[in-house]
PDB file of N, H, CA, C and O in Angstrom:
ATOM      1  N   UNK A   1      -3.707  -6.236  10.945  1.00  0.00           N
ATOM      2  CA  UNK A   1      -4.189  -6.955   9.795  1.00  0.00           C
ATOM      3  C   UNK A   1      -4.077  -6.096   8.531  1.00  0.00           C
ATOM      4  O   UNK A   1      -3.699  -6.594   7.471  1.00  0.00           O
ATOM      5  N   UNK A   2      -4.404  -4.813   8.648  1.00  0.00           N
ATOM      6  H   UNK A   2      -4.712  -4.409   9.509  1.00  0.00           H
ATOM      7  CA  UNK A   2      -4.306  -3.948   7.461  1.00  0.00           C
ATOM      8  C   UNK A   2      -2.850  -3.796   7.038  1.00  0.00           C
ATOM      9  O   UNK A   2      -2.546  -3.717   5.848  1.00  0.00           O
ATOM     10  N   UNK A   3      -1.952  -3.755   8.021  1.00  0.00           N
ATOM     11  H   UNK A   3      -2.199  -3.819   8.988  1.00  0.00           H
ATOM     12  CA  UNK A   3      -0.534  -3.655   7.689  1.00  0.00           C
ATOM     13  C   UNK A   3      -0.072  -4.895   6.932  1.00  0.00           C
ATOM     14  O   UNK A   3       0.695  -4.792   5.975  1.00  0.00           O
ATOM     15  N   UNK A   4      -0.531  -6.049   7.353  1.00  0.00           N
ATOM     16  H   UNK A   4      -1.155  -6.133   8.131  1.00  0.00           H
ATOM     17  CA  UNK A   4      -0.184  -7.292   6.666  1.00  0.00           C
ATOM     18  C   UNK A   4      -0.724  -7.282   5.239  1.00  0.00           C
ATOM     19  O   UNK A   4      -0.073  -7.791   4.326  1.00  0.00           O
ATOM     20  N   UNK A   5      -1.891  -6.716   5.046  1.00  0.00           N
ATOM     21  H   UNK A   5      -2.419  -6.303   5.788  1.00  0.00           H
ATOM     22  CA  UNK A   5      -2.461  -6.614   3.699  1.00  0.00           C
ATOM     23  C   UNK A   5      -1.591  -5.724   2.816  1.00  0.00           C
ATOM     24  O   UNK A   5      -1.391  -6.015   1.637  1.00  0.00           O
ATOM     25  N   UNK A   6      -1.079  -4.645   3.390  1.00  0.00           N
ATOM     26  H   UNK A   6      -1.241  -4.408   4.348  1.00  0.00           H
ATOM     27  CA  UNK A   6      -0.208  -3.748   2.622  1.00  0.00           C
ATOM     28  C   UNK A   6       1.064  -4.470   2.197  1.00  0.00           C
ATOM     29  O   UNK A   6       1.498  -4.352   1.051  1.00  0.00           O
ATOM     30  N   UNK A   7       1.652  -5.209   3.112  1.00  0.00           N
ATOM     31  H   UNK A   7       1.300  -5.305   4.043  1.00  0.00           H
ATOM     32  CA  UNK A   7       2.867  -5.961   2.788  1.00  0.00           C
ATOM     33  C   UNK A   7       2.566  -7.006   1.718  1.00  0.00           C
ATOM     34  O   UNK A   7       3.360  -7.201   0.798  1.00  0.00           O
ATOM     35  N   UNK A   8       1.440  -7.666   1.834  1.00  0.00           N
ATOM     36  H   UNK A   8       0.795  -7.507   2.582  1.00  0.00           H
ATOM     37  CA  UNK A   8       1.068  -8.678   0.844  1.00  0.00           C
ATOM     38  C   UNK A   8       0.892  -8.064  -0.539  1.00  0.00           C
ATOM     39  O   UNK A   8       1.255  -8.679  -1.542  1.00  0.00           O
ATOM     40  N   UNK A   9       0.336  -6.854  -0.600  1.00  0.00           N
ATOM     41  H   UNK A   9       0.042  -6.355   0.214  1.00  0.00           H
ATOM     42  CA  UNK A   9       0.187  -6.179  -1.900  1.00  0.00           C
ATOM     43  C   UNK A   9       1.555  -5.964  -2.534  1.00  0.00           C
ATOM     44  O   UNK A   9       1.744  -6.216  -3.724  1.00  0.00           O
ATOM     45  N   UNK A  10       2.510  -5.494  -1.729  1.00  0.00           N
ATOM     46  H   UNK A  10       2.356  -5.289  -0.762  1.00  0.00           H
ATOM     47  CA  UNK A  10       3.848  -5.224  -2.253  1.00  0.00           C
ATOM     48  C   UNK A  10       4.529  -6.508  -2.701  1.00  0.00           C
ATOM     49  O   UNK A  10       5.152  -6.552  -3.762  1.00  0.00           O
ATOM     50  N   UNK A  11       4.407  -7.547  -1.894  1.00  0.00           N
ATOM     51  H   UNK A  11       3.901  -7.512  -1.033  1.00  0.00           H
ATOM     52  CA  UNK A  11       5.050  -8.821  -2.218  1.00  0.00           C
ATOM     53  C   UNK A  11       4.451  -9.430  -3.478  1.00  0.00           C
ATOM     54  O   UNK A  11       5.152 -10.051  -4.277  1.00  0.00           O
ATOM     55  N   UNK A  12       3.172  -9.246  -3.640  1.00  0.00           N
ATOM     56  H   UNK A  12       2.603  -8.742  -2.990  1.00  0.00           H
ATOM     57  CA  UNK A  12       2.499  -9.804  -4.827  1.00  0.00           C
ATOM     58  C   UNK A  12       3.094  -9.226  -6.111  1.00  0.00           C
ATOM     59  O   UNK A  12       3.194  -9.921  -7.122  1.00  0.00           O
ATOM     60  N   UNK A  13       3.487  -7.959  -6.067  1.00  0.00           N
ATOM     61  H   UNK A  13       3.406  -7.394  -5.246  1.00  0.00           H
ATOM     62  CA  UNK A  13       4.196  -7.363  -7.187  1.00  0.00           C
ATOM     63  C   UNK A  13       3.365  -7.042  -8.413  1.00  0.00           C
ATOM     64  O   UNK A  13       3.899  -6.983  -9.520  1.00  0.00           O
ATOM     65  N   UNK A  14       2.073  -6.834  -8.238  1.00  0.00           N
ATOM     66  H   UNK A  14       1.639  -6.882  -7.338  1.00  0.00           H
ATOM     67  CA  UNK A  14       1.211  -6.502  -9.383  1.00  0.00           C
ATOM     68  C   UNK A  14       1.047  -4.988  -9.461  1.00  0.00           C
ATOM     69  O   UNK A  14       0.375  -4.407  -8.609  1.00  0.00           O
ATOM     70  N   UNK A  15       1.640  -4.332 -10.455  1.00  0.00           N
ATOM     71  H   UNK A  15       2.186  -4.804 -11.147  1.00  0.00           H
ATOM     72  CA  UNK A  15       1.537  -2.880 -10.571  1.00  0.00           C
ATOM     73  C   UNK A  15       0.099  -2.370 -10.620  1.00  0.00           C
ATOM     74  O   UNK A  15      -0.159  -1.222 -10.256  1.00  0.00           O
ATOM     75  N   UNK A  16      -0.827  -3.193 -11.058  1.00  0.00           N
ATOM     76  H   UNK A  16      -0.617  -4.125 -11.354  1.00  0.00           H
ATOM     77  CA  UNK A  16      -2.231  -2.770 -11.112  1.00  0.00           C
ATOM     78  C   UNK A  16      -2.791  -2.477  -9.723  1.00  0.00           C
ATOM     79  O   UNK A  16      -3.817  -1.807  -9.600  1.00  0.00           O
ATOM     80  N   UNK A  17      -2.133  -2.967  -8.684  1.00  0.00           N
ATOM     81  H   UNK A  17      -1.300  -3.511  -8.784  1.00  0.00           H
ATOM     82  CA  UNK A  17      -2.587  -2.720  -7.311  1.00  0.00           C
ATOM     83  C   UNK A  17      -2.085  -1.385  -6.757  1.00  0.00           C
ATOM     84  O   UNK A  17      -2.527  -0.958  -5.691  1.00  0.00           O
ATOM     85  N   UNK A  18      -1.173  -0.725  -7.462  1.00  0.00           N
ATOM     86  H   UNK A  18      -0.814  -1.072  -8.328  1.00  0.00           H
ATOM     87  CA  UNK A  18      -0.592   0.527  -6.968  1.00  0.00           C
ATOM     88  C   UNK A  18      -1.641   1.601  -6.674  1.00  0.00           C
ATOM     89  O   UNK A  18      -1.564   2.227  -5.617  1.00  0.00           O
ATOM     90  N   UNK A  19      -2.616   1.844  -7.554  1.00  0.00           N
ATOM     91  H   UNK A  19      -2.678   1.335  -8.412  1.00  0.00           H
ATOM     92  CA  UNK A  19      -3.614   2.872  -7.227  1.00  0.00           C
ATOM     93  C   UNK A  19      -4.429   2.542  -5.976  1.00  0.00           C
ATOM     94  O   UNK A  19      -4.764   3.434  -5.197  1.00  0.00           O
ATOM     95  N   UNK A  20      -4.741   1.272  -5.790  1.00  0.00           N
ATOM     96  H   UNK A  20      -4.469   0.548  -6.423  1.00  0.00           H
ATOM     97  CA  UNK A  20      -5.481   0.880  -4.586  1.00  0.00           C
ATOM     98  C   UNK A  20      -4.634   1.102  -3.338  1.00  0.00           C
ATOM     99  O   UNK A  20      -5.131   1.598  -2.327  1.00  0.00           O
ATOM    100  N   UNK A  21      -3.371   0.739  -3.408  1.00  0.00           N
ATOM    101  H   UNK A  21      -2.967   0.335  -4.229  1.00  0.00           H
ATOM    102  CA  UNK A  21      -2.483   0.935  -2.265  1.00  0.00           C
ATOM    103  C   UNK A  21      -2.346   2.420  -1.941  1.00  0.00           C
ATOM    104  O   UNK A  21      -2.351   2.803  -0.772  1.00  0.00           O
ATOM    105  N   UNK A  22      -2.225   3.253  -2.965  1.00  0.00           N
ATOM    106  H   UNK A  22      -2.221   2.942  -3.915  1.00  0.00           H
ATOM    107  CA  UNK A  22      -2.115   4.697  -2.740  1.00  0.00           C
ATOM    108  C   UNK A  22      -3.397   5.257  -2.125  1.00  0.00           C
ATOM    109  O   UNK A  22      -3.340   6.102  -1.231  1.00  0.00           O
ATOM    110  N   UNK A  23      -4.541   4.794  -2.596  1.00  0.00           N
ATOM    111  H   UNK A  23      -4.588   4.107  -3.322  1.00  0.00           H
ATOM    112  CA  UNK A  23      -5.823   5.248  -2.050  1.00  0.00           C
ATOM    113  C   UNK A  23      -5.955   4.842  -0.585  1.00  0.00           C
ATOM    114  O   UNK A  23      -6.393   5.635   0.249  1.00  0.00           O
ATOM    115  N   UNK A  24      -5.577   3.620  -0.281  1.00  0.00           N
ATOM    116  H   UNK A  24      -5.221   2.976  -0.958  1.00  0.00           H
ATOM    117  CA  UNK A  24      -5.652   3.146   1.100  1.00  0.00           C
ATOM    118  C   UNK A  24      -4.668   3.897   1.996  1.00  0.00           C
ATOM    119  O   UNK A  24      -4.968   4.169   3.158  1.00  0.00           O
ATOM    120  N   UNK A  25      -3.500   4.231   1.459  1.00  0.00           N
ATOM    121  H   UNK A  25      -3.257   4.011   0.515  1.00  0.00           H
ATOM    122  CA  UNK A  25      -2.525   5.005   2.233  1.00  0.00           C
ATOM    123  C   UNK A  25      -3.072   6.377   2.586  1.00  0.00           C
ATOM    124  O   UNK A  25      -2.877   6.868   3.698  1.00  0.00           O
ATOM    125  N   UNK A  26      -3.753   6.986   1.638  1.00  0.00           N
ATOM    126  H   UNK A  26      -3.911   6.587   0.735  1.00  0.00           H
ATOM    127  CA  UNK A  26      -4.282   8.334   1.865  1.00  0.00           C
ATOM    128  C   UNK A  26      -5.442   8.343   2.852  1.00  0.00           C
ATOM    129  O   UNK A  26      -5.693   9.358   3.501  1.00  0.00           O
ATOM    130  N   UNK A  27      -6.149   7.228   2.970  1.00  0.00           N
ATOM    131  H   UNK A  27      -5.945   6.404   2.443  1.00  0.00           H
ATOM    132  CA  UNK A  27      -7.352   7.237   3.786  1.00  0.00           C
ATOM    133  C   UNK A  27      -7.261   6.530   5.119  1.00  0.00           C
ATOM    134  O   UNK A  27      -8.222   6.561   5.887  1.00  0.00           O
ATOM    135  N   UNK A  28      -6.147   5.896   5.424  1.00  0.00           N
ATOM    136  H   UNK A  28      -5.366   5.870   4.800  1.00  0.00           H
ATOM    137  CA  UNK A  28      -6.087   5.140   6.679  1.00  0.00           C
ATOM    138  C   UNK A  28      -5.706   6.055   7.837  1.00  0.00           C
ATOM    139  O   UNK A  28      -4.723   6.791   7.744  1.00  0.00           O
ATOM    140  N   UNK A  29      -6.471   6.020   8.928  1.00  0.00           N
ATOM    141  H   UNK A  29      -7.269   5.422   9.003  1.00  0.00           H
ATOM    142  CA  UNK A  29      -6.192   6.897  10.064  1.00  0.00           C
ATOM    143  C   UNK A  29      -4.974   6.469  10.889  1.00  0.00           C
ATOM    144  O   UNK A  29      -4.432   7.275  11.647  1.00  0.00           O
ATOM    145  N   UNK A  30      -4.543   5.231  10.754  1.00  0.00           N
ATOM    146  H   UNK A  30      -4.983   4.577  10.138  1.00  0.00           H
ATOM    147  CA  UNK A  30      -3.390   4.742  11.513  1.00  0.00           C
ATOM    148  C   UNK A  30      -2.121   5.063  10.724  1.00  0.00           C
ATOM    149  O   UNK A  30      -1.953   4.566   9.611  1.00  0.00           O
ATOM    150  N   UNK A  31      -1.227   5.881  11.277  1.00  0.00           N
ATOM    151  H   UNK A  31      -1.363   6.284  12.181  1.00  0.00           H
ATOM    152  CA  UNK A  31      -0.040   6.284  10.515  1.00  0.00           C
ATOM    153  C   UNK A  31       0.871   5.121  10.117  1.00  0.00           C
ATOM    154  O   UNK A  31       1.495   5.166   9.056  1.00  0.00           O
ATOM    155  N   UNK A  32       0.956   4.095  10.939  1.00  0.00           N
ATOM    156  H   UNK A  32       0.450   4.058  11.801  1.00  0.00           H
ATOM    157  CA  UNK A  32       1.798   2.952  10.577  1.00  0.00           C
ATOM    158  C   UNK A  32       1.207   2.181   9.404  1.00  0.00           C
ATOM    159  O   UNK A  32       1.934   1.730   8.518  1.00  0.00           O
ATOM    160  N   UNK A  33      -0.088   2.035   9.402  1.00  0.00           N
ATOM    161  H   UNK A  33      -0.678   2.402  10.121  1.00  0.00           H
ATOM    162  CA  UNK A  33      -0.760   1.341   8.302  1.00  0.00           C
ATOM    163  C   UNK A  33      -0.693   2.186   7.037  1.00  0.00           C
ATOM    164  O   UNK A  33      -0.433   1.670   5.950  1.00  0.00           O
ATOM    165  N   UNK A  34      -0.928   3.483   7.182  1.00  0.00           N
ATOM    166  H   UNK A  34      -1.139   3.902   8.065  1.00  0.00           H
ATOM    167  CA  UNK A  34      -0.856   4.378   6.029  1.00  0.00           C
ATOM    168  C   UNK A  34       0.533   4.322   5.393  1.00  0.00           C
ATOM    169  O   UNK A  34       0.663   4.299   4.169  1.00  0.00           O
ATOM    170  N   UNK A  35       1.559   4.302   6.227  1.00  0.00           N
ATOM    171  H   UNK A  35       1.454   4.321   7.221  1.00  0.00           H
ATOM    172  CA  UNK A  35       2.920   4.232   5.690  1.00  0.00           C
ATOM    173  C   UNK A  35       3.162   2.897   4.985  1.00  0.00           C
ATOM    174  O   UNK A  35       3.819   2.855   3.945  1.00  0.00           O
ATOM    175  N   UNK A  36       2.637   1.816   5.542  1.00  0.00           N
ATOM    176  H   UNK A  36       2.103   1.850   6.387  1.00  0.00           H
ATOM    177  CA  UNK A  36       2.802   0.505   4.902  1.00  0.00           C
ATOM    178  C   UNK A  36       2.141   0.489   3.528  1.00  0.00           C
ATOM    179  O   UNK A  36       2.702  -0.052   2.575  1.00  0.00           O
ATOM    180  N   UNK A  37       0.949   1.080   3.422  1.00  0.00           N
ATOM    181  H   UNK A  37       0.493   1.519   4.196  1.00  0.00           H
ATOM    182  CA  UNK A  37       0.288   1.143   2.120  1.00  0.00           C
ATOM    183  C   UNK A  37       1.050   2.072   1.177  1.00  0.00           C
ATOM    184  O   UNK A  37       1.155   1.784  -0.015  1.00  0.00           O
ATOM    185  N   UNK A  38       1.577   3.172   1.686  1.00  0.00           N
ATOM    186  H   UNK A  38       1.491   3.407   2.654  1.00  0.00           H
ATOM    187  CA  UNK A  38       2.361   4.080   0.842  1.00  0.00           C
ATOM    188  C   UNK A  38       3.621   3.386   0.333  1.00  0.00           C
ATOM    189  O   UNK A  38       3.989   3.532  -0.833  1.00  0.00           O
ATOM    190  N   UNK A  39       4.275   2.635   1.207  1.00  0.00           N
ATOM    191  H   UNK A  39       3.975   2.516   2.154  1.00  0.00           H
ATOM    192  CA  UNK A  39       5.459   1.875   0.787  1.00  0.00           C
ATOM    193  C   UNK A  39       5.095   0.852  -0.287  1.00  0.00           C
ATOM    194  O   UNK A  39       5.831   0.663  -1.255  1.00  0.00           O
ATOM    195  N   UNK A  40       3.957   0.198  -0.103  1.00  0.00           N
ATOM    196  H   UNK A  40       3.359   0.351   0.684  1.00  0.00           H
ATOM    197  CA  UNK A  40       3.501  -0.776  -1.100  1.00  0.00           C
ATOM    198  C   UNK A  40       3.227  -0.085  -2.431  1.00  0.00           C
ATOM    199  O   UNK A  40       3.599  -0.593  -3.488  1.00  0.00           O
ATOM    200  N   UNK A  41       2.576   1.070  -2.374  1.00  0.00           N
ATOM    201  H   UNK A  41       2.274   1.483  -1.515  1.00  0.00           H
ATOM    202  CA  UNK A  41       2.273   1.808  -3.604  1.00  0.00           C
ATOM    203  C   UNK A  41       3.558   2.172  -4.340  1.00  0.00           C
ATOM    204  O   UNK A  41       3.641   2.023  -5.559  1.00  0.00           O
ATOM    205  N   UNK A  42       4.557   2.646  -3.606  1.00  0.00           N
ATOM    206  H   UNK A  42       4.490   2.767  -2.616  1.00  0.00           H
ATOM    207  CA  UNK A  42       5.841   2.992  -4.231  1.00  0.00           C
ATOM    208  C   UNK A  42       6.510   1.755  -4.820  1.00  0.00           C
ATOM    209  O   UNK A  42       7.047   1.803  -5.926  1.00  0.00           O
ATOM    210  N   UNK A  43       6.478   0.652  -4.080  1.00  0.00           N
ATOM    211  H   UNK A  43       6.041   0.614  -3.181  1.00  0.00           H
ATOM    212  CA  UNK A  43       7.101  -0.584  -4.564  1.00  0.00           C
ATOM    213  C   UNK A  43       6.426  -1.093  -5.833  1.00  0.00           C
ATOM    214  O   UNK A  43       7.051  -1.744  -6.670  1.00  0.00           O
ATOM    215  N   UNK A  44       5.144  -0.786  -5.957  1.00  0.00           N
ATOM    216  H   UNK A  44       4.636  -0.257  -5.277  1.00  0.00           H
ATOM    217  CA  UNK A  44       4.385  -1.237  -7.128  1.00  0.00           C
ATOM    218  C   UNK A  44       4.449  -0.242  -8.283  1.00  0.00           C
ATOM    219  O   UNK A  44       3.890  -0.491  -9.351  1.00  0.00           O
ATOM    220  N   UNK A  45       5.128   0.882  -8.072  1.00  0.00           N
ATOM    221  H   UNK A  45       5.582   1.084  -7.204  1.00  0.00           H
ATOM    222  CA  UNK A  45       5.343   1.819  -9.160  1.00  0.00           C
ATOM    223  C   UNK A  45       4.515   3.080  -9.131  1.00  0.00           C
ATOM    224  O   UNK A  45       4.551   3.853 -10.088  1.00  0.00           O
ATOM    225  N   UNK A  46       3.767   3.317  -8.065  1.00  0.00           N
ATOM    226  H   UNK A  46       3.737   2.689  -7.287  1.00  0.00           H
ATOM    227  CA  UNK A  46       2.989   4.563  -7.972  1.00  0.00           C
ATOM    228  C   UNK A  46       3.945   5.722  -7.731  1.00  0.00           C
ATOM    229  O   UNK A  46       4.954   5.578  -7.040  1.00  0.00           O
ATOM    230  N   UNK A  47       3.616   6.874  -8.311  1.00  0.00           N
ATOM    231  H   UNK A  47       2.797   6.991  -8.872  1.00  0.00           H
ATOM    232  CA  UNK A  47       4.422   8.079  -8.210  1.00  0.00           C
ATOM    233  C   UNK A  47       4.744   8.452  -6.842  1.00  0.00           C
ATOM    234  O   UNK A  47       5.422   9.455  -6.619  1.00  0.00           O
TER     235      UNK A  47
END
């Protein structure tokens, strides 16, 4: 479910969500979910 949320953030395409995606990537214990949030953060323009 968290992975689906990460994909939805990226698909939504709102750059304002990038900091949230990056924060979630840094804090998720599941490496697959963390990577999905990191990918979303990058897609949304996070460094």
